[in-house]
gemmi code that builds the backbone of each chain (N, CA, C; Angstrom):
import gemmi

chains = {
    "A": [
        ("GLU", (3.798, -1.975, 19.720), (2.966, -2.373, 18.581), (3.800, -3.238, 17.633)),
        ("PRO", (3.253, -4.378, 17.201), (4.023, -5.261, 16.307), (4.409, -4.546, 15.022)),
        ("GLU", (5.563, -4.907, 14.504), (6.083, -4.238, 13.313), (6.487, -5.239, 12.261)),
        ("VAL", (6.468, -4.785, 11.037), (7.081, -5.520, 9.937), (8.464, -4.895, 9.741)),
        ("THR", (9.469, -5.710, 9.753), (10.849, -5.215, 9.692), (11.459, -5.542, 8.341)),
        ("GLN", (12.082, -4.547, 7.732), (12.729, -4.774, 6.443), (14.204, -4.397, 6.513)),
        ("THR", (15.004, -5.204, 5.858), (16.430, -4.900, 5.751), (16.922, -5.204, 4.336)),
        ("PRO", (17.911, -4.477, 3.818), (18.436, -3.246, 4.400), (17.472, -2.093, 4.144)),
        ("SER", (17.759, -0.951, 4.722), (16.897, 0.195, 4.457), (17.227, 0.817, 3.099)),
        ("HIS", (18.468, 0.665, 2.692), (18.881, 1.192, 1.397), (19.901, 0.242, 0.794)),
        ("GLN", (19.700, -0.090, -0.467), (20.630, -0.977, -1.162), (20.964, -0.367, -2.511)),
        ("VAL", (22.244, -0.260, -2.769), (22.705, 0.209, -4.074), (23.348, -0.976, -4.770)),
        ("THR", (22.985, -1.210, -6.008), (23.523, -2.355, -6.721), (23.787, -1.988, -8.170)),
        ("GLN", (24.687, -2.725, -8.782), (24.973, -2.478, -10.194), (23.974, -3.234, -11.055)),
        ("MET", (23.664, -2.640, -12.166), (22.768, -3.257, -13.139), (23.264, -4.679, -13.466)),
        ("GLY", (22.323, -5.610, -13.481), (22.681, -6.987, -13.797), (22.960, -7.845, -12.577)),
        ("GLN", (23.138, -7.219, -11.429), (23.397, -7.976, -10.205), (22.094, -8.473, -9.598)),
        ("GLU", (22.230, -9.498, -8.790), (21.092, -10.042, -8.056), (20.999, -9.348, -6.701)),
        ("VAL", (19.776, -9.067, -6.274), (19.586, -8.524, -4.936), (18.527, -9.344, -4.206)),
        ("ILE", (18.678, -9.400, -2.911), (17.676, -10.043, -2.061), (17.249, -9.033, -1.009)),
        ("LEU", (15.961, -8.771, -1.002), (15.389, -7.870, -0.011), (14.709, -8.720, 1.049)),
        ("ARG", (14.931, -8.345, 2.304), (14.463, -9.194, 3.404), (13.383, -8.517, 4.229)),
        ("CYS", (12.507, -9.356, 4.724), (11.372, -8.856, 5.508), (11.085, -9.859, 6.611)),
        ("VAL", (10.770, -9.336, 7.790), (10.266, -10.191, 8.862), (8.852, -9.712, 9.159)),
        ("PRO", (7.849, -10.473, 8.716), (6.460, -10.060, 8.948), (6.091, -10.175, 10.436)),
        ("ILE", (4.924, -9.677, 10.766), (4.405, -9.820, 12.125), (4.129, -11.297, 12.375)),
        ("SER", (4.477, -11.769, 13.567), (4.610, -13.211, 13.799), (3.314, -13.999, 13.609)),
        ("ASN", (2.166, -13.476, 13.936), (0.943, -14.265, 13.791), (0.215, -13.987, 12.481)),
        ("HIS", (0.856, -13.244, 11.601), (0.248, -12.952, 10.312), (0.486, -14.100, 9.335)),
        ("LEU", (-0.494, -14.302, 8.464), (-0.455, -15.450, 7.566), (-0.292, -15.058, 6.095)),
        ("TYR", (-0.553, -13.793, 5.790), (-0.514, -13.337, 4.407), (0.609, -12.316, 4.270)),
        ("PHE", (1.366, -12.467, 3.216), (2.537, -11.619, 3.032), (2.529, -11.047, 1.622)),
        ("TYR", (3.061, -9.835, 1.529), (2.973, -9.107, 0.262), (4.261, -8.333, 0.005)),
        ("TRP", (4.525, -8.147, -1.264), (5.540, -7.179, -1.675), (4.884, -6.164, -2.600)),
        ("TYR", (5.247, -4.900, -2.349), (4.817, -3.790, -3.181), (6.057, -3.000, -3.575)),
        ("ARG", (5.919, -2.216, -4.620), (6.988, -1.278, -4.900), (6.393, 0.087, -5.214)),
        ("GLN", (7.221, 1.100, -5.028), (6.804, 2.461, -5.337), (7.990, 3.176, -5.968)),
        ("ILE", (7.889, 3.406, -7.265), (8.886, 4.208, -7.948), (8.694, 5.647, -7.496)),
        ("LEU", (9.791, 6.355, -7.329), (9.744, 7.706, -6.780), (8.720, 8.574, -7.517)),
        ("GLY", (7.800, 9.122, -6.744), (6.805, 10.030, -7.313), (5.611, 9.329, -7.938)),
        ("GLN", (5.598, 7.990, -7.860), (4.502, 7.254, -8.481), (3.694, 6.492, -7.435)),
        ("LYS", (2.684, 5.789, -7.893), (1.792, 5.115, -6.957), (2.400, 3.819, -6.441)),
        ("VAL", (1.850, 3.340, -5.354), (2.248, 2.050, -4.810), (1.687, 0.957, -5.719)),
        ("GLU", (2.538, 0.030, -6.111), (2.123, -1.028, -7.038), (2.270, -2.397, -6.382)),
        ("PHE", (1.254, -3.184, -6.526), (1.267, -4.538, -5.996), (2.185, -5.427, -6.826)),
        ("LEU", (3.006, -6.208, -6.159), (3.861, -7.177, -6.859), (3.337, -8.597, -6.686)),
        ("VAL", (3.206, -9.021, -5.421), (2.925, -10.430, -5.181), (2.330, -10.611, -3.788)),
        ("SER", (1.469, -11.604, -3.668), (0.986, -12.018, -2.351), (1.349, -13.485, -2.139)),
        ("PHE", (1.500, -13.860, -0.889), (2.060, -15.173, -0.544), (1.299, -15.704, 0.654)),
        ("TYR", (0.827, -16.929, 0.520), (0.075, -17.540, 1.611), (0.323, -19.031, 1.590)),
        ("ASN", (0.468, -19.610, 2.738), (0.607, -21.060, 2.846), (1.775, -21.556, 1.994)),
        ("ASN", (2.863, -20.805, 2.064), (4.112, -21.175, 1.382), (4.026, -21.195, -0.131)),
        ("GLU", (3.097, -20.449, -0.674), (3.100, -20.329, -2.116), (2.517, -18.980, -2.543)),
        ("ILE", (2.850, -18.613, -3.762), (2.330, -17.376, -4.314), (0.835, -17.542, -4.567)),
        ("SER", (0.055, -16.597, -4.063), (-1.383, -16.672, -4.287), (-1.847, -15.705, -5.373)),
        ("GLU", (-1.103, -14.650, -5.573), (-1.463, -13.688, -6.607), (-0.206, -12.934, -7.003)),
        ("LYS", (-0.075, -12.621, -8.274), (1.051, -11.774, -8.672), (0.605, -10.842, -9.780)),
        ("SER", (1.270, -9.709, -9.859), (0.920, -8.730, -10.880), (1.773, -8.956, -12.127)),
        ("GLU", (1.464, -8.202, -13.151), (2.223, -8.322, -14.409), (3.653, -7.811, -14.247)),
        ("ILE", (3.878, -7.022, -13.203), (5.239, -6.543, -12.945), (6.125, -7.707, -12.485)),
        ("PHE", (5.536, -8.619, -11.770), (6.264, -9.733, -11.143), (6.573, -10.778, -12.200)),
        ("ASP", (7.622, -10.509, -12.996), (7.960, -11.446, -14.072), (9.032, -12.435, -13.585)),
        ("ASP", (9.651, -13.127, -14.520), (10.591, -14.195, -14.160), (11.838, -13.686, -13.438)),
        ("GLN", (12.050, -12.384, -13.484), (13.192, -11.818, -12.776), (12.990, -11.843, -11.263)),
        ("PHE", (11.732, -11.942, -10.846), (11.396, -11.839, -9.430), (11.063, -13.217, -8.862)),
        ("SER", (11.418, -13.402, -7.613), (10.968, -14.599, -6.901), (10.830, -14.252, -5.419)),
        ("VAL", (9.999, -15.018, -4.734), (9.829, -14.818, -3.302), (10.013, -16.155, -2.599)),
        ("GLU", (10.427, -16.039, -1.341), (10.660, -17.238, -0.541), (10.348, -16.931, 0.902)),
        ("ARG", (9.963, -17.965, 1.602), (9.852, -17.869, 3.054), (10.731, -19.006, 3.588)),
        ("PRO", (12.020, -18.777, 3.643), (12.972, -19.873, 3.847), (12.916, -20.544, 5.220)),
        ("ASP", (12.516, -19.773, 6.249), (12.690, -20.351, 7.580), (11.523, -20.083, 8.506)),
        ("GLY", (10.388, -19.751, 7.991), (9.215, -19.546, 8.821), (9.118, -18.172, 9.440)),
        ("SER", (10.165, -17.356, 9.326), (10.035, -15.995, 9.842), (10.401, -14.962, 8.781)),
        ("ASN", (11.425, -15.226, 7.983), (11.803, -14.280, 6.944), (10.964, -14.470, 5.691)),
        ("PHE", (10.782, -13.381, 4.980), (10.078, -13.403, 3.692), (10.926, -12.553, 2.760)),
        ("THR", (11.435, -13.178, 1.697), (12.410, -12.470, 0.869), (11.894, -12.258, -0.539)),
        ("LEU", (12.368, -11.171, -1.124), (12.124, -10.878, -2.536), (13.472, -10.856, -3.229)),
        ("LYS", (13.609, -11.670, -4.256), (14.858, -11.717, -5.013), (14.609, -11.149, -6.394)),
        ("ILE", (15.510, -10.278, -6.807), (15.496, -9.788, -8.188), (16.773, -10.316, -8.825)),
        ("ARG", (16.614, -11.134, -9.844), (17.757, -11.906, -10.369), (18.784, -11.053, -11.082)),
        ("SER", (18.373, -10.239, -11.971), (19.298, -9.426, -12.760), (18.702, -8.030, -12.841)),
        ("THR", (19.146, -7.181, -11.940), (18.482, -5.892, -11.780), (18.655, -5.002, -13.003)),
        ("LYS", (17.622, -4.216, -13.255), (17.630, -3.229, -14.326), (17.489, -1.844, -13.687)),
        ("LEU", (17.847, -0.846, -14.456), (17.749, 0.516, -13.935), (16.333, 0.825, -13.454)),
        ("GLU", (15.362, 0.328, -14.211), (13.963, 0.626, -13.881), (13.452, -0.129, -12.652)),
        ("ASP", (14.282, -0.984, -12.081), (13.898, -1.633, -10.823), (14.149, -0.717, -9.625)),
        ("SER", (14.789, 0.396, -9.860), (15.037, 1.350, -8.776), (13.700, 1.835, -8.234)),
        ("ALA", (13.488, 1.632, -6.963), (12.202, 1.961, -6.343), (12.316, 1.707, -4.850)),
        ("MET", (11.263, 2.064, -4.152), (11.100, 1.676, -2.759), (10.303, 0.378, -2.765)),
        ("TYR", (10.798, -0.618, -2.076), (10.096, -1.898, -2.007), (9.561, -2.067, -0.590)),
        ("PHE", (8.255, -2.241, -0.516), (7.604, -2.407, 0.780), (7.129, -3.845, 0.938)),
        ("CYS", (7.390, -4.387, 2.083), (6.820, -5.653, 2.487), (5.610, -5.348, 3.361)),
        ("ALA", (4.590, -6.173, 3.292), (3.428, -5.993, 4.162), (2.937, -7.363, 4.592)),
        ("SER", (2.247, -7.385, 5.726), (1.637, -8.637, 6.151), (0.264, -8.341, 6.715)),
        ("SER", (-0.569, -9.356, 6.729), (-1.887, -9.206, 7.338), (-2.282, -10.526, 7.977)),
        ("GLU", (-3.125, -10.387, 8.984), (-3.563, -11.564, 9.724), (-4.473, -12.423, 8.848)),
        ("ARG", (-5.353, -11.741, 8.129), (-6.251, -12.427, 7.217), (-6.300, -11.630, 5.927)),
        ("ASP", (-6.606, -12.298, 4.864), (-6.687, -11.634, 3.579), (-7.940, -10.795, 3.498)),
        ("ARG", (-7.927, -9.833, 2.683), (-9.061, -9.035, 2.253), (-9.669, -8.120, 3.292)),
        ("THR", (-10.155, -8.702, 4.354), (-10.982, -7.912, 5.247), (-10.174, -6.955, 6.101)),
        ("TYR", (-8.958, -7.349, 6.367), (-8.148, -6.578, 7.285), (-7.167, -5.716, 6.522)),
        ("GLY", (-6.775, -4.652, 7.144), (-5.738, -3.820, 6.558), (-4.392, -4.507, 6.653)),
        ("TYR", (-3.468, -3.957, 5.998), (-2.129, -4.520, 5.907), (-1.161, -3.633, 6.676)),
        ("THR", (-0.217, -4.253, 7.337), (0.833, -3.507, 8.020), (2.068, -3.519, 7.136)),
        ("PHE", (2.574, -2.347, 6.862), (3.723, -2.223, 5.983), (5.009, -2.076, 6.774)),
        ("GLY", (6.079, -2.621, 6.219), (7.401, -2.305, 6.734), (7.829, -0.935, 6.238)),
        ("SER", (8.946, -0.472, 6.753), (9.402, 0.879, 6.408), (10.093, 0.942, 5.051)),
        ("GLY", (10.265, -0.203, 4.408), (10.725, -0.197, 3.030), (12.225, -0.347, 2.854)),
        ("THR", (12.596, -0.826, 1.689), (14.000, -0.857, 1.251), (14.081, -0.008, -0.005)),
        ("ARG", (14.952, 0.988, 0.058), (15.141, 1.802, -1.142), (16.221, 1.134, -1.988)),
        ("LEU", (15.832, 0.658, -3.153), (16.768, 0.001, -4.065), (17.169, 0.988, -5.149)),
        ("THR", (18.459, 1.176, -5.276), (19.001, 2.037, -6.338), (19.876, 1.185, -7.236)),
        ("VAL", (19.504, 1.106, -8.491), (20.292, 0.343, -9.459), (21.082, 1.332, -10.304)),
        ("VAL", (22.394, 1.143, -10.343), (23.248, 2.100, -11.067), (23.945, 1.412, -12.256)),
    ],
    "B": [
        ("ARG", (-11.149, 3.339, -17.997), (-11.286, 3.903, -16.638), (-10.289, 3.220, -15.709)),
        ("LYS", (-9.611, 4.000, -14.880), (-8.651, 3.423, -13.939), (-9.393, 2.594, -12.900)),
        ("GLU", (-8.710, 1.573, -12.398), (-9.338, 0.688, -11.407), (-9.667, 1.444, -10.129)),
        ("VAL", (-8.759, 2.291, -9.708), (-8.990, 3.125, -8.528), (-8.500, 4.521, -8.872)),
        ("GLU", (-9.366, 5.479, -8.717), (-9.037, 6.829, -9.149), (-9.232, 7.834, -8.015)),
        ("GLN", (-8.244, 8.679, -7.857), (-8.303, 9.721, -6.837), (-7.902, 11.048, -7.444)),
        ("ASP", (-8.453, 12.108, -6.916), (-8.017, 13.455, -7.266), (-6.618, 13.636, -6.671)),
        ("PRO", (-5.621, 13.931, -7.489), (-4.252, 13.997, -6.950), (-3.997, 15.188, -6.038)),
        ("GLY", (-4.868, 16.210, -6.127), (-4.630, 17.408, -5.342), (-3.516, 18.232, -5.990)),
        ("PRO", (-2.737, 19.014, -5.257), (-2.800, 19.046, -3.793), (-3.954, 19.891, -3.264)),
        ("PHE", (-4.446, 19.468, -2.118), (-5.393, 20.254, -1.368), (-4.577, 21.054, -0.351)),
        ("ASN", (-4.764, 22.346, -0.386), (-4.031, 23.216, 0.527), (-5.068, 23.963, 1.352)),
        ("VAL", (-5.203, 23.587, 2.623), (-6.272, 24.157, 3.449), (-5.689, 24.688, 4.751)),
        ("PRO", (-6.370, 25.646, 5.381), (-5.871, 26.174, 6.657), (-6.168, 25.223, 7.800)),
        ("GLU", (-5.356, 25.292, 8.799), (-5.564, 24.516, 10.023), (-6.984, 24.772, 10.531)),
        ("GLY", (-7.624, 23.687, 10.955), (-8.975, 23.817, 11.482), (-10.065, 23.608, 10.445)),
        ("ALA", (-9.689, 23.604, 9.189), (-10.685, 23.431, 8.128), (-11.138, 21.973, 8.056)),
        ("THR", (-12.252, 21.787, 7.377), (-12.743, 20.447, 7.062), (-12.424, 20.167, 5.600)),
        ("VAL", (-11.919, 18.986, 5.341), (-11.549, 18.650, 3.965), (-12.062, 17.244, 3.652)),
        ("ALA", (-12.463, 17.043, 2.408), (-13.006, 15.745, 2.014), (-12.350, 15.278, 0.728)),
        ("PHE", (-12.071, 13.967, 0.683), (-11.526, 13.352, -0.525), (-12.480, 12.272, -0.993)),
        ("ASN", (-12.524, 12.108, -2.281), (-13.273, 10.990, -2.849), (-12.331, 10.048, -3.586)),
        ("CYS", (-12.806, 8.840, -3.752), (-12.051, 7.841, -4.499), (-13.089, 6.983, -5.217)),
        ("THR", (-12.907, 6.759, -6.498), (-13.842, 5.908, -7.233), (-13.134, 4.626, -7.644)),
        ("TYR", (-13.900, 3.563, -7.738), (-13.345, 2.280, -8.149), (-14.219, 1.702, -9.253)),
        ("SER", (-13.600, 0.921, -10.109), (-14.306, 0.490, -11.316), (-14.943, -0.892, -11.189)),
        ("ASN", (-14.415, -1.714, -10.289), (-14.898, -3.097, -10.206), (-15.993, -3.223, -9.146)),
        ("SER", (-17.191, -3.516, -9.597), (-18.321, -3.593, -8.667), (-18.205, -4.770, -7.702)),
        ("ALA", (-17.309, -5.712, -8.002), (-17.116, -6.854, -7.103), (-16.130, -6.548, -5.982)),
        ("SER", (-15.603, -5.355, -5.946), (-14.649, -4.976, -4.890), (-15.274, -5.196, -3.529)),
        ("GLN", (-14.439, -5.673, -2.612), (-15.003, -6.113, -1.339), (-14.547, -5.312, -0.136)),
        ("SER", (-13.296, -4.931, -0.130), (-12.765, -4.249, 1.054), (-12.140, -2.930, 0.638)),
        ("PHE", (-12.258, -1.978, 1.550), (-11.844, -0.622, 1.216), (-11.113, -0.021, 2.408)),
        ("PHE", (-10.053, 0.697, 2.102), (-9.237, 1.262, 3.175), (-8.749, 2.644, 2.776)),
        ("TRP", (-8.471, 3.430, 3.773), (-7.710, 4.660, 3.585), (-6.381, 4.502, 4.308)),
        ("TYR", (-5.310, 4.796, 3.589), (-3.977, 4.833, 4.169), (-3.452, 6.255, 4.047)),
        ("ARG", (-2.524, 6.615, 4.920), (-1.804, 7.849, 4.722), (-0.332, 7.505, 4.511)),
        ("GLN", (0.304, 8.319, 3.718), (1.723, 8.106, 3.448), (2.436, 9.450, 3.570)),
        ("ASP", (3.374, 9.510, 4.478), (4.221, 10.682, 4.593), (5.359, 10.549, 3.591)),
        ("CYS", (5.967, 11.669, 3.268), (6.987, 11.700, 2.216), (8.084, 10.673, 2.485)),
        ("ARG", (8.313, 9.791, 1.543), (9.378, 8.789, 1.591), (9.222, 7.800, 2.745)),
        ("LYS", (7.995, 7.644, 3.221), (7.724, 6.663, 4.275), (6.746, 5.616, 3.754)),
        ("GLU", (6.555, 4.584, 4.568), (5.624, 3.536, 4.186), (4.178, 3.987, 4.386)),
        ("PRO", (3.250, 3.401, 3.624), (1.835, 3.674, 3.881), (1.437, 3.136, 5.251)),
        ("LYS", (0.600, 3.883, 5.926), (0.096, 3.434, 7.233), (-1.420, 3.446, 7.202)),
        ("LEU", (-1.984, 2.362, 7.696), (-3.432, 2.232, 7.699), (-4.059, 3.326, 8.547)),
        ("LEU", (-4.948, 4.064, 7.927), (-5.690, 5.102, 8.643), (-7.001, 4.517, 9.159)),
        ("MET", (-7.756, 3.946, 8.248), (-8.995, 3.303, 8.670), (-9.550, 2.420, 7.561)),
        ("SER", (-10.237, 1.391, 7.972), (-11.019, 0.600, 7.034), (-12.316, 1.357, 6.759)),
        ("VAL", (-12.964, 1.020, 5.673), (-14.218, 1.680, 5.323), (-15.309, 0.630, 5.302)),
        ("TYR", (-16.311, 0.824, 6.116), (-17.392, -0.151, 6.216), (-18.634, 0.376, 5.519)),
        ("SER", (-19.484, -0.562, 5.144), (-20.678, -0.221, 4.367), (-21.547, 0.825, 5.057)),
        ("SER", (-21.587, 0.744, 6.376), (-22.449, 1.651, 7.128), (-21.780, 2.988, 7.396)),
        ("GLY", (-20.531, 3.117, 6.949), (-19.778, 4.326, 7.276), (-19.175, 4.199, 8.660)),
        ("ASN", (-18.064, 4.806, 8.884), (-17.444, 4.713, 10.198), (-16.627, 5.955, 10.498)),
        ("GLU", (-16.464, 6.167, 11.778), (-15.821, 7.379, 12.250), (-14.725, 7.006, 13.240)),
        ("ASP", (-13.633, 7.741, 13.179), (-12.550, 7.535, 14.145), (-12.023, 8.911, 14.488)),
        ("GLY", (-12.525, 9.461, 15.576), (-12.113, 10.802, 15.969), (-12.528, 11.832, 14.940)),
        ("ARG", (-11.549, 12.513, 14.382), (-11.845, 13.572, 13.410), (-12.057, 13.036, 11.984)),
        ("PHE", (-11.891, 11.741, 11.835), (-11.949, 11.123, 10.504), (-13.236, 10.330, 10.317)),
        ("THR", (-13.879, 10.570, 9.178), (-15.095, 9.819, 8.846), (-14.938, 9.244, 7.447)),
        ("ALA", (-15.196, 7.956, 7.332), (-15.109, 7.289, 6.034), (-16.488, 6.802, 5.644)),
        ("GLN", (-16.778, 6.900, 4.358), (-18.075, 6.410, 3.874), (-17.872, 5.636, 2.586)),
        ("LEU", (-18.769, 4.708, 2.368), (-18.754, 3.868, 1.178), (-20.101, 3.976, 0.481)),
        ("ASN", (-20.057, 4.206, -0.802), (-21.284, 4.223, -1.606), (-21.115, 3.174, -2.699)),
        ("ARG", (-21.674, 2.003, -2.449), (-21.490, 0.893, -3.402), (-22.223, 1.146, -4.714)),
        ("ALA", (-23.363, 1.799, -4.629), (-24.147, 2.036, -5.851), (-23.368, 2.909, -6.832)),
        ("SER", (-22.704, 3.917, -6.304), (-21.930, 4.822, -7.155), (-20.453, 4.463, -7.203)),
        ("GLN", (-20.078, 3.449, -6.454), (-18.702, 2.935, -6.454), (-17.688, 4.013, -6.077)),
        ("TYR", (-17.931, 4.614, -4.942), (-16.906, 5.516, -4.435), (-16.843, 5.429, -2.922)),
        ("ILE", (-15.677, 5.801, -2.426), (-15.506, 5.951, -0.988), (-15.011, 7.360, -0.719)),
        ("SER", (-15.260, 7.809, 0.474), (-14.860, 9.169, 0.814), (-14.178, 9.187, 2.180)),
        ("LEU", (-13.399, 10.214, 2.366), (-12.745, 10.449, 3.657), (-12.943, 11.915, 4.006)),
        ("LEU", (-13.466, 12.138, 5.194), (-13.692, 13.498, 5.672), (-12.789, 13.725, 6.881)),
        ("ILE", (-12.051, 14.805, 6.859), (-11.205, 15.164, 7.999), (-11.726, 16.480, 8.551)),
        ("ARG", (-12.122, 16.435, 9.808), (-12.617, 17.660, 10.472), (-11.513, 18.273, 11.309)),
        ("ASP", (-11.610, 19.584, 11.522), (-10.669, 20.275, 12.401), (-9.230, 19.876, 12.078)),
        ("SER", (-8.834, 20.052, 10.853), (-7.539, 19.545, 10.387), (-6.373, 20.159, 11.168)),
        ("LYS", (-5.370, 19.315, 11.350), (-4.155, 19.700, 12.083), (-2.970, 19.737, 11.105)),
        ("LEU", (-1.950, 20.438, 11.483), (-0.741, 20.479, 10.658), (-0.221, 19.064, 10.391)),
        ("SER", (-0.351, 18.201, 11.394), (0.160, 16.831, 11.267), (-0.655, 15.970, 10.308)),
        ("ASP", (-1.779, 16.486, 9.842), (-2.565, 15.743, 8.852), (-1.970, 15.870, 7.451)),
        ("SER", (-1.000, 16.744, 7.281), (-0.363, 16.908, 5.967), (0.294, 15.601, 5.560)),
        ("ALA", (-0.139, 15.057, 4.442), (0.347, 13.754, 3.978), (-0.333, 13.467, 2.646)),
        ("THR", (0.001, 12.335, 2.075), (-0.735, 11.832, 0.912), (-1.686, 10.748, 1.399)),
        ("TYR", (-2.931, 10.831, 0.993), (-3.956, 9.881, 1.431), (-4.249, 8.915, 0.283)),
        ("LEU", (-4.073, 7.641, 0.590), (-4.185, 6.598, -0.420), (-5.462, 5.805, -0.225)),
        ("CYS", (-6.184, 5.656, -1.290), (-7.379, 4.821, -1.300), (-6.946, 3.418, -1.734)),
        ("VAL", (-7.357, 2.416, -1.023), (-6.976, 1.031, -1.343), (-8.237, 0.185, -1.445)),
        ("VAL", (-8.295, -0.562, -2.511), (-9.484, -1.384, -2.786), (-9.022, -2.811, -3.050)),
        ("THR", (-9.716, -3.768, -2.466), (-9.381, -5.162, -2.778), (-10.561, -5.809, -3.495)),
        ("THR", (-10.224, -6.627, -4.460), (-11.248, -7.360, -5.190), (-10.878, -8.829, -5.181)),
        ("PRO", (-11.853, -9.695, -5.166), (-11.534, -11.116, -5.184), (-10.888, -11.488, -6.514)),
        ("SER", (-9.945, -12.390, -6.413), (-9.271, -12.856, -7.619), (-9.231, -14.374, -7.568)),
        ("SER", (-8.450, -14.981, -8.419), (-8.497, -16.437, -8.556), (-8.264, -17.157, -7.241)),
        ("SER", (-7.245, -16.736, -6.498), (-6.964, -17.443, -5.251), (-6.794, -16.503, -4.071)),
        ("ALA", (-6.704, -15.250, -4.327), (-6.528, -14.296, -3.237), (-7.016, -12.948, -3.725)),
        ("SER", (-6.888, -11.977, -2.885), (-7.361, -10.654, -3.274), (-6.396, -9.975, -4.219)),
        ("LYS", (-6.957, -9.164, -5.050), (-6.159, -8.241, -5.837), (-6.243, -6.907, -5.096)),
        ("ILE", (-5.109, -6.334, -4.845), (-5.037, -5.149, -3.996), (-4.586, -3.982, -4.850)),
        ("ILE", (-5.404, -2.965, -4.905), (-5.100, -1.863, -5.809), (-5.058, -0.556, -5.023)),
        ("PHE", (-3.973, 0.150, -5.209), (-3.814, 1.466, -4.599), (-4.204, 2.549, -5.587)),
        ("GLY", (-4.852, 3.576, -5.082), (-4.995, 4.784, -5.872), (-3.677, 5.542, -5.867)),
        ("SER", (-3.595, 6.536, -6.708), (-2.361, 7.311, -6.819), (-2.167, 8.264, -5.653)),
        ("GLY", (-3.210, 8.449, -4.876), (-3.082, 9.286, -3.682), (-3.521, 10.714, -3.907)),
        ("THR", (-4.002, 11.313, -2.833), (-4.369, 12.732, -2.818), (-3.468, 13.432, -1.817)),
        ("ARG", (-2.777, 14.453, -2.288), (-1.871, 15.178, -1.380), (-2.635, 16.250, -0.622)),
        ("LEU", (-2.422, 16.266, 0.663), (-3.052, 17.265, 1.524), (-1.966, 18.052, 2.227)),
        ("SER", (-2.096, 19.359, 2.175), (-1.157, 20.237, 2.866), (-1.966, 21.175, 3.754)),
        ("ILE", (-1.693, 21.132, 5.049), (-2.385, 21.997, 6.001), (-1.456, 23.166, 6.327)),
        ("ARG", (-1.972, 24.374, 6.160), (-1.136, 25.550, 6.438), (-1.568, 26.191, 7.759)),
        ("PRO", (-0.618, 26.791, 8.477), (-0.942, 27.388, 9.784), (-1.928, 28.548, 9.632)),
    ],
}
model = gemmi.Model(1)
for chain_id, residues in chains.items():
    chain = gemmi.Chain(chain_id)
    for i, (resn, *xyz) in enumerate(residues, 1):
        res = gemmi.Residue()
        res.name, res.seqid = resn, gemmi.SeqId(i, " ")
        for name, pos in zip(("N", "CA", "C"), xyz):
            atom = gemmi.Atom()
            atom.name, atom.element = name, gemmi.Element(name[0])
            atom.pos, atom.b_iso = gemmi.Position(*pos), 0.0
            res.add_atom(atom)
        chain.add_residue(res)
    model.add_chain(chain)
structure = gemmi.Structure()
structure.add_model(model)
structure.setup_entities()
C-alpha cells in the first residue's frame, strides 16, 4: 500500500534554531498538507499545497513557517526560528484530489524544542 | 459554537457491544466528511468517508444528516482492537481549496 514517508521521526532542536521537516507524498497525489498535533490536543491544519503553491493556510501558519516542493518528490516544512510552543507532532498528508477524497497521513515527525 | 464538535468520551464498553459517536459541524456549506481513527502517538488513519446516503464497511456504519448538521459512526460487535480515538473530519470550500477541520476526537476503550 502506498505510503507517505516523513523524516526524521524525532527531531530535538534548540529554541531559535531553524528546522526542516521532510515528507515524501504518495507519487500520484497532487495535494499536500501539513498538520500539527500538540500532545494531548487536536490535530490542527497548517497549510495545503497544490500546483507548486500554497492554496490554503491557517492562522497558525505565520511568517515563521514556509513550505517547498524542491524537487517534485519531497515536500518540506521549514520553521525559521523555533519556539518552545512549536513542540508538537507534525504530520504530512497527501491526497489524489482535494475535498472528496480522504487524506493519507505520514507517521509524523515529533519536534521537541528545548 | 465550535466548527466541529465531538463528545470527548472516553467511552468504555465491553467487547461485543455496539457503540455510536456523533459529531456536529457548524458550517452548512461543508462538503466532505470523514471518520479517522488515531491510535496513541500515531498518525490519523482514514476509517471511512461519509456519504449522504449513509455507508457501511463491515462492522462500521457512517451516516450524515445535513439538515441537523451531524455525522455519526456506529461500531457493531466491538473488538479490543477498536480501542482508539475517533476523529471527525469535515471539509468546507474556501477561497482556493478546502478548509479541513478536525474534531477533538472521541476516545473509545474496549474492555475484555
